[in-house]
C-alpha atoms as one frame of an Amber mdcrd trajectory, in Angstrom:
protein
  88.826  71.624  97.205  90.856  68.945  99.043  91.350  66.811  96.254  92.670
  69.796  94.025  95.237  70.063  97.394  95.991  67.088  97.480  96.499  66.643
  93.436  98.144  70.062  93.574 101.124  68.640  96.036 101.404  64.873  94.278
 101.622  67.047  90.879 104.482  68.978  92.902 106.022  66.040  94.230 106.109
  64.518  90.921 107.417  67.959  88.859 109.978  67.887  91.556 111.473  64.170
  90.872 111.569  64.879  87.457 113.599  67.581  87.349 116.076  65.934  89.592
 116.223  62.477  87.795 116.018  64.006  84.105 118.788  66.818  83.036 117.175
  67.495  80.237 113.983  68.972  81.750 115.522  71.029  84.985 112.363  73.880
  84.408 109.988  71.002  85.951 112.264  70.865  89.041 111.355  74.516  89.854
 107.591  73.830  88.595 107.465  71.095  90.738 109.007  73.635  93.867 106.329
  76.254  93.112 103.659  74.061  92.547 104.601  72.125  96.178 105.062  75.431
  97.944 101.503  76.806  96.405 100.040  73.492  97.163 101.253  73.527 101.106
  99.888  76.974 101.800  96.358  76.379 100.638  96.880  73.506 103.166  97.821
  75.506 105.996  95.208  78.233 104.999  92.679  75.644 104.720  93.874  74.444
 108.067  94.179  77.602 109.950  90.734  78.681 109.189  89.020  75.670 109.810
  90.787  75.650 113.433  89.517  79.547 114.040
């Protein structure tokens, strides 16, 4: 599960960078932001459950 979270965050950052630098693929910017947010939320939930 940890590898999936890291992969999700990395793909989000990659799509975010592509969306910024390539004007033709602006939807990747929004997809990157969404994946990054989902990855951070999943990581936070896992971190909170581990500490409870």
